[in-house]
SENUZA-557951 format. One line per field, with one value per residue (C-alpha): x, y, z; residue in one letter; residue number from 1. Coordinates in steps of 0.5 Angstrom, whole numbers. Example, Ala and Ser with C-alpha at 12.3 -4.5 7.8 and 13.67 -1.06 7.14 Angstrom:
// residues 2
x	25  27
y	-9  -2
z	16  14
resn	a  s
resi	1  2
This chain:
// residues 473
x	-142  -145  -143  -135  -135  -139  -136  -139  -138  -142  -138  -144  -142  -146  -142  -142  -140  -134  -129  -131  -123  -119  -121  -122  -125  -129  -130  -135  -139  -145  -146  -146  -152  -153  -151  -145  -143  -140  -139  -133  -136  -139  -133  -132  -138  -139  -143  -146  -152  -153  -156  -151  -155  -153  -146  -144  -137  -136  -131  -131  -126  -127  -121  -120  -125  -125  -122  -124  -119  -118  -118  -121  -117  -119  -115  -118  -115  -118  -120  -117  -121  -124  -124  -127  -132  -137  -141  -143  -138  -139  -142  -144  -143  -147  -146  -149  -155  -156  -155  -150  -143  -138  -138  -132  -132  -127  -121  -117  -113  -106  -101  -97  -92  -95  -102  -107  -112  -118  -117  -124  -123  -128  -131  -132  -135  -142  -143  -139  -136  -133  -137  -138  -142  -142  -147  -143  -147  -142  -135  -133  -128  -126  -131  -124  -120  -125  -122  -120  -124  -123  -125  -125  -123  -124  -118  -120  -116  -116  -110  -110  -108  -102  -101  -101  -105  -108  -112  -114  -119  -120  -127  -129  -135  -135  -133  -132  -134  -135  -142  -141  -138  -138  -139  -141  -148  -148  -142  -141  -142  -143  -143  -140  -144  -138  -144  -146  -137  -136  -141  -147  -148  -152  -157  -159  -157  -163  -167  -161  -157  -159  -164  -159  -163  -163  -155  -152  -149  -148  -143  -146  -144  -148  -146  -149  -151  -152  -156  -155  -149  -150  -150  -152  -153  -153  -147  -147  -142  -138  -135  -131  -132  -125  -125  -120  -121  -117  -114  -119  -125  -124  -131  -132  -128  -133  -130  -131  -126  -119  -122  -124  -130  -136  -141  -137  -142  -146  -141  -144  -141  -147  -147  -154  -154  -154  -155  -154  -148  -144  -138  -134  -127  -123  -115  -111  -110  -117  -116  -118  -125  -126  -133  -134  -142  -142  -148  -148  -152  -154  -156  -154  -149  -148  -144  -147  -144  -146  -150  -154  -157  -157  -149  -145  -139  -139  -142  -138  -132  -132  -132  -126  -127  -123  -124  -125  -123  -127  -125  -128  -128  -133  -131  -136  -139  -143  -140  -133  -129  -127  -126  -130  -125  -127  -120  -120  -123  -127  -132  -134  -132  -134  -134  -135  -138  -136  -138  -140  -137  -138  -133  -137  -132  -125  -120  -116  -110  -103  -102  -106  -105  -111  -111  -116  -116  -120  -121  -122  -125  -127  -123  -124  -119  -118  -117  -121  -123  -126  -130  -128  -133  -131  -137  -140  -141  -135  -132  -126  -125  -118  -116  -111  -105  -105  -111  -114  -111  -116  -116  -112  -112  -110  -109  -110  -110  -104  -105  -112  -109  -103  -109  -114  -108  -105  -103  -110  -110  -118  -118  -115  -119  -125  -129  -123  -119  -119  -123  -121  -125  -128  -133  -130  -134  -129  -132  -129  -129  -131  -137  -140  -141  -134  -131  -130  -127  -124  -122  -119  -115  -109  -105  -97  -95  -97  -101  -108  -114  -119  -125  -129  -136  -136  -142  -139  -137
y	79  85  91  94  100  104  103  96  91  85  78  72  66  59  53  46  41  39  33  25  25  31  37  42  48  50  56  57  62  61  64  70  74  82  83  81  84  91  97  99  107  106  105  112  112  114  109  103  97  91  84  80  73  69  66  60  58  50  49  41  37  30  30  37  42  49  52  59  64  60  65  65  69  73  76  79  80  84  89  93  91  97  101  97  101  100  96  88  85  78  72  65  58  52  45  40  38  46  48  55  53  59  66  70  77  82  83  87  87  84  84  77  77  83  80  84  80  81  78  74  70  65  66  60  55  52  45  41  45  40  41  47  51  59  64  70  76  81  82  89  93  100  102  106  99  97  102  96  91  84  79  80  73  72  67  65  60  58  59  56  59  56  60  54  56  49  50  56  56  61  63  68  72  78  81  89  90  96  98  103  101  105  101  103  104  107  107  112  108  113  114  120  122  123  125  131  132  129  135  130  123  118  117  121  116  117  122  121  126  132  136  137  135  130  130  128  121  120  116  113  111  108  109  103  102  95  95  89  92  95  103  109  113  113  116  123  127  128  125  127  123  124  123  122  123  119  124  131  135  140  139  144  148  155  155  163  162  159  155  149  150  145  150  154  154  150  143  142  138  138  133  130  126  129  135  142  145  141  143  141  143  142  141  146  141  140  132  131  132  133  133  135  132  136  133  125  119  112  113  115  120  122  125  128  130  133  139  143  147  144  143  148  149  156  154  147  143  136  130  126  119  116  111  114  112  113  114  117  118  119  123  119  123  119  116  117  120  115  114  109  109  107  106  108  104  104  109  107  110  115  111  113  111  112  111  104  101  94  92  85  82  82  76  72  70  71  72  77  85  89  96  100  108  112  119  124  131  132  135  129  123  116  109  105  98  92  86  81  76  68  65  61  67  66  74  76  84  88  95  98  101  108  113  116  123  130  131  126  120  112  106  100  94  91  91  88  82  80  80  76  71  70  77  76  69  69  70  63  58  56  57  61  55  54  60  65  71  75  81  86  91  98  103  110  115  120  123  120  125  127  120  116  109  106  98  95  89  86  81  81  81  88  87  86  90  90  95  92  96  99  102  109  109
z	143  141  137  139  136  132  126  123  118  118  119  118  121  122  124  125  131  129  130  134  136  139  142  137  134  127  124  118  114  110  102  102  102  102  109  108  102  104  99  98  97  105  108  113  115  123  124  119  121  117  118  120  121  128  127  131  133  135  140  141  146  149  154  155  159  159  165  168  164  158  152  145  140  134  128  122  114  109  115  121  128  130  137  143  148  153  151  153  148  152  149  152  149  151  151  149  153  152  159  159  160  160  159  154  156  152  156  152  144  144  137  137  131  127  128  131  136  140  146  150  156  159  166  172  167  169  168  163  158  153  146  147  142  142  138  135  132  129  129  128  124  122  116  113  113  107  101  97  95  97  102  109  113  121  124  131  136  143  148  155  161  161  154  149  143  142  135  130  124  118  115  109  113  108  102  100  92  88  89  83  76  69  63  56  53  47  42  35  29  24  16  14  7  1  -3  1  1  8  11  14  17  13  18  25  30  34  39  45  40  45  41  35  30  24  24  30  33  40  46  53  58  64  72  75  82  85  91  94  98  105  103  108  102  95  93  89  86  80  74  68  61  57  50  45  37  32  29  31  32  27  25  31  28  24  18  18  25  28  35  37  41  43  41  35  29  26  29  36  41  47  54  58  64  71  74  71  69  65  61  55  55  48  48  44  38  38  39  46  49  57  59  66  70  76  79  78  81  77  70  63  61  53  49  42  37  30  27  29  23  16  13  8  6  8  16  17  17  14  19  19  18  25  31  38  45  53  58  66  72  78  85  89  95  100  106  104  97  92  86  80  74  66  63  56  51  44  43  36  29  24  18  11  5  -3  -10  -12  -19  -21  -26  -29  -31  -29  -32  -27  -31  -31  -38  -38  -35  -32  -34  -28  -28  -22  -24  -18  -20  -13  -7  -3  -2  1  1  -4  -3  -7  -6  -12  -14  -17  -22  -16  -11  -7  -5  -2  0  0  1  -3  -1  -3  -3  -9  -8  -9  -16  -18  -22  -18  -23  -19  -25  -22  -15  -17  -21  -16  -10  -15  -17  -10  -5  -2  1  1  -7  -7  -3  -4  -10  -13  -14  -22  -23  -29  -28  -22  -22  -17  -14  -12  -7  -8  -2  -8  -10  -15  -19  -19  -20  -26  -28  -34  -35  -40  -40  -45  -46  -43  -50  -49  -57  -56  -51  -49  -46  -41  -40  -33  -28  -29  -37
resn	m  r  s  i  s  k  v  f  v  a  a  a  v  a  g  a  c  g  y  a  s  a  a  n  l  t  l  e  t  a  a  f  t  g  g  n  a  i  a  r  e  s  a  g  v  s  s  l  t  a  t  t  g  l  g  v  v  d  l  e  s  e  t  a  q  w  a  e  n  d  q  l  m  f  s  i  s  g  a  t  f  g  t  t  t  a  q  d  q  a  f  s  c  e  n  a  a  g  g  a  s  t  v  f  s  l  v  g  s  e  t  t  g  g  t  s  y  l  v  y  e  a  a  a  p  v  g  g  t  s  n  l  s  c  n  i  d  s  v  v  v  l  a  s  s  l  s  s  a  g  n  v  s  l  s  v  q  t  r  k  v  s  g  s  i  l  y  t  d  t  a  t  v  a  s  v  r  d  a  y  t  i  s  s  n  s  v  f  d  s  i  i  d  v  q  d  n  r  l  s  f  t  a  d  d  g  a  a  d  a  g  m  g  s  n  a  d  y  f  a  l  s  l  n  r  d  t  g  f  t  m  v  t  a  a  t  g  s  m  v  i  t  l  n  a  g  s  n  f  n  f  l  i  d  p  a  g  s  t  c  e  a  n  e  g  a  g  q  a  t  a  t  g  g  g  i  g  s  t  i  a  i  n  t  t  c  n  v  m  s  v  t  v  n  t  i  a  a  g  v  y  a  v  s  m  g  r  d  v  a  p  t  s  v  n  s  t  p  f  a  e  q  s  y  t  a  s  a  v  a  t  l  s  a  n  r  s  t  t  v  t  r  s  a  a  s  a  g  s  w  t  i  n  g  t  t  v  t  i  p  y  v  p  r  n  a  n  i  d  l  v  i  n  i  s  n  l  s  t  q  s  g  l  i  t  y  t  a  y  a  p  d  g  t  s  c  t  g  t  f  v  d  p  v  v  a  n  g  n  r  s  i  g  g  e  l  r  a  a  l  l  g  g  n  a  a  c  n  t  g  g  w  v  g  a  t  r  a  s  v  v  l  t  i  p  t  p  a  t  s  t  e  v  n  s  t  f  s  l  t  d  g  k  s  r  q  l  t  i  n  t  t  n
resi	1  2  3  4  5  6  7  8  9  10  11  12  13  14  15  16  17  18  19  20  21  22  23  24  25  26  27  28  29  30  31  32  33  34  35  36  37  38  39  40  41  42  43  44  45  46  47  48  49  50  51  52  53  54  55  56  57  58  59  60  61  62  63  64  65  66  67  68  69  70  71  72  73  74  75  76  77  78  79  80  81  82  83  84  85  86  87  88  89  90  91  92  93  94  95  96  97  98  99  100  101  102  103  104  105  106  107  108  109  110  111  112  113  114  115  116  117  118  119  120  121  122  123  124  125  126  127  128  129  130  131  132  133  134  135  136  137  138  139  140  141  142  143  144  145  146  147  148  149  150  151  152  153  154  155  156  157  158  159  160  161  162  163  164  165  166  167  168  169  170  171  172  173  174  175  176  177  178  179  180  181  182  183  184  185  186  187  188  189  190  191  192  193  194  195  196  197  198  199  200  201  202  203  204  205  206  207  208  209  210  211  212  213  214  215  216  217  218  219  220  221  222  223  224  225  226  227  228  229  230  231  232  233  234  235  236  237  238  239  240  241  242  243  244  245  246  247  248  249  250  251  252  253  254  255  256  257  258  259  260  261  262  263  264  265  266  267  268  269  270  271  272  273  274  275  276  277  278  279  280  281  282  283  284  285  286  287  288  289  290  291  292  293  294  295  296  297  298  299  300  301  302  303  304  305  306  307  308  309  310  311  312  313  314  315  316  317  318  319  320  321  322  323  324  325  326  327  328  329  330  331  332  333  334  335  336  337  338  339  340  341  342  343  344  345  346  347  348  349  350  351  352  353  354  355  356  357  358  359  360  361  362  363  364  365  366  367  368  369  370  371  372  373  374  375  376  377  378  379  380  381  382  383  384  385  386  387  388  389  390  391  392  393  394  395  396  397  398  399  400  401  402  403  404  405  406  407  408  409  410  411  412  413  414  415  416  417  418  419  420  421  422  423  424  425  426  427  428  429  430  431  432  433  434  435  436  437  438  439  440  441  442  443  444  445  446  447  448  449  450  451  452  453  454  455  456  457  458  459  460  461  462  463  464  465  466  467  468  469  470  471  472  473
C-alpha cells in the first residue's frame, strides 16, 4: 500500500507467521527507529517523507479460504487517518508457497461504533488463499493530528462477505514525541561580599557574563533539539525567559534615580544567545524580569546580572541575598506553530559571606550560663549562624532566629546554650554524648571592621563569671 495522503506518519510493522490452529491474524511491530519516531513540531506540513521499513501483516487460515470481497479493516489511535488520494492503494498478499494469492484494494472508509476505518477489499484470489502474508509499507495519517506526544497504534481486523468480524490485532507502530526540550545549563551561585557592603561578589562567575567585567553572575538555559526524529527543517521562533527574584532586583536601581531598569546605573542585566534584538523588561515592583529572545535555534541562552563598572556606594545599590526561579516558553514556527515550556524551577541563589568569629572554649553544662553579645556598627543586618565542635571533632550547625540589626546589638548566649544541651538534635549525638565543652565558630553577616563579639560564662547562681578570649577581643 502506498501513501494515500500528502500528510504522512510512518507506521512500520513487522510480523511473523501465526498460530497452528484456527484462522488467525497477527500484527506486530519492530523496535522503534528514527523512521517512526515523529517530532510533534513537524505536524502540519503539507508533505513529509519518512523511511518506514517493511511491514508485514500475516493472515493464516487452515479451515477457511480468503474469498473475493472479503475485507481488511484498519483503524488507528493516537492519530487520525489522512484523506485518500488517487494513488495506488492496493497491496498484494502471498500464500505460503510464495505465489501471488490475492490483492486488497482500498474501497473507502467508514465509521462504526465511533471508530473510523479504512476498508480494503480482496480481489478474486489466485491460487491458494490460506496462510497469506501481506506487505504493508506505510499508513497515512493527518500530520495535524500529531499535536500531542504519545504512541500511535494500528489495529486491523477481518470482515467476511457475510459481514461477520473474525479476528483483530493491534500494535504500536510509531511514537510522537517532543523534538525540543528546555533544560537548565547554569544557575546563579555567587556569594555577596559583606566586606564590600554587599556591593560586589567575592568572585566572578566566568566568561559567560556578557562582558560585564569582573563582577557578575549568570543563569543559562539550553534549548535542546533531538535530531533523531522525522522532521523537515529545524524549528525557528522566539522564547521568553521569566526570572522571579525571591526579594527584588533593586540592585538595578541607580541610587541617583528611582527606576528599576536593566541598564540603570552600575547595576546591569544582559541576555546572550540567539539572534540580535533580545529585550529585557522588569515589572514596576522590581521583582520579575522578562527576557524576550526574538530569534532562536538550538543552543544556550544566558541572563547575566551584576556590575559593569567598579561598584561604590554612590553608583550602586547592594545585592540582595535571595533565591531565584525561572520559567521559559519557546514558540516554535517551522512546520507548525507549537510551544515548548520549562515550568518554574530553581534558578539558583545568591548567598552572603560574613565575619567569622571563633570562641575556643564554650562550657556545655546545664549549670553554666553563656553570655555572648554581638555588636554591629554597620548599616548591614542579617541572620547569624554557628558551627559548634565537640572535643572529638564532631560538629553541628544552626541559625539563630532573630537577625542582628543595623547599628544594633544581639545577645545569643541563651540560644546557643539551649542548642548545645538538646535544642539542636545534631549537637547531642556521636561525639557530643558526655562532652562538657565545645568550640564555636560564628558567622555574622556584617563587615569585620564593624563587628565585635564579647563572650563570658557564669554559674547559674549569677555570682561568678569567666571571660573567654575570642577572635575579636
